N, C-alpha and C positions, 0 to 999 in steps of 0.2 A: 798397522797404519802408519803411513809416512808423515813426517812432520811437514807442516806447510812451508812452502818455499816462497819467500817474499820477493816481489819483483820491483825493481827500481826502474823508473822510466829512463833515467839518465844512462843506464847500462844498455838499453835497447838501441838497435841500429836506428839511423834517421829514417829509413824507408819502412820501418815496421809500422803496421796499422795502428798500434796503440800510441804511437808518437804523433800520428797525423791528427790534425783538427777535424772533428766530425762534421762541422758545419762551415759553410762558405757564406760570405756576405757579398752582395753585389757591389760593384764599384760605386763609390761616392754615395753609399747608402746613408751613412751618418751625416754627411754634409747636406744631403737633400731632406733629411727627416724633419728638422725643425720647420722648414718652409711648408712641407706637406701637412704637418699638424696644424700650423697656423691657418692655412688655406681651409682645412676642414672645419676648424673651430669657428671661423668667421662666416661660413655658409649659412644661409637661413634654412631652418628645418622645412622639409617639404610638407605641404599641406595634405592632410589625410583626406582620402577620397570618401565622400559621403555615399552611403548605400542608398541607392535610388529605389523607389517603389514602383514596380512595373505592373502592367496588367497581368503578366504571367504569375507573379507572386500573389496578386489578388485572387486569381482563378485557382491557384493551388491551395491557398488558405480556405477559400469557399468550398472547394471539393473536399478538403479534409474535414471541415466542420460539417459538411452534409453527410459524410461517411460516418462520423461519430454519431450524428443525430439519427441516422438510419439504423445503426447497430443498436442504439439505446431503445428506439421505437420497436425493433424486432425482438429484442431480448427482454424488454420490460414486461413483467407478468401482468395480465389483464385481471382486474378485480371483478369477481363475479358477484352480482348483486343477488340478494335473497329472491327466491321465486315467490311470486304472489300466489294467492289462492286460486286465481283463475288459471294459472299455468298448471298447477297440480291437479285441478279438476279434470283436465284432459287426460291425465294418466289413470289407467284402470287399476282397480284394486289388485287384480291378479299380477300385473306388472310390478306393483309395489311389493307384493308378497314374494315374488320370485327374486327380486333384487335383494330383499332383506335376507332371504334363505341363502343367496349366493354369498353374501357378506358375513354369513354365520351370526346374525343378530336375531335373538329370540324375542318373543313378545314380552317376556318378563323384563328383559333389559329395557324395552321401550316404556313399559309401564313404570319402572323405577325412575327413569329420566323424567317422565312427566309428573310423577308425584313430587319429586324433589324440586323441579322448577316452579310448580304451583305453590309449593309450601314455602319456598324461600325467595320471595321477590326482594327482600331487603336483609340486612344483617341481623336485625332483632328477630325477624321470623325464623331465620336459620337457627338461632339459638333455642328458640321454642321448639322447633322441629327436632333438634338433637336431644331434647329433654335434659338440658344442663341447667342446674339451678345456679343463682348467683352466689350462694353460699359455697358450693363446691368449686366455683371459679376462684373465689377469694382464698380458699383453703390451698388450692394448687398454686396461686401466686405467692402466698406466704411460705409455702414449703420450698420454692425455688430460691436458691442463693443469688443474691445480686452483688456483683463484684465492682465496686467503685463506679457504678453507672448512675446517671441522673436521667430521670424519666420526665 
């Protein structure tokens, strides 16, 4: 590897590109500069234009709001109310049986649901239906560790 050779600008010829000034300044630039700065500093700032509200903007905003409302209306799920007994009376027993067999629901499943809903209208009835005594509930609560919790 060769040692670096240092270049001295004084040793270069006057026409060499490294000896030339890279930038040029227009004539009388520095003479005119203070007056240009003073003129710009004393100018009043231009007033900002106020955005006006036109009927096109109103129509666009209304169309956008209408589009959003239409999308909400279309995509919002409809709530189905419970069918009354008069609606179900028009359905034949055979149609109900066919539907239940298609859904793979047996008669025993239906009787279990009916028995549990009739037997448990409230929380206290549910405990009686489960045949759980208060003594066994107390034993279970005492056997569970409580870690710095307040009840």
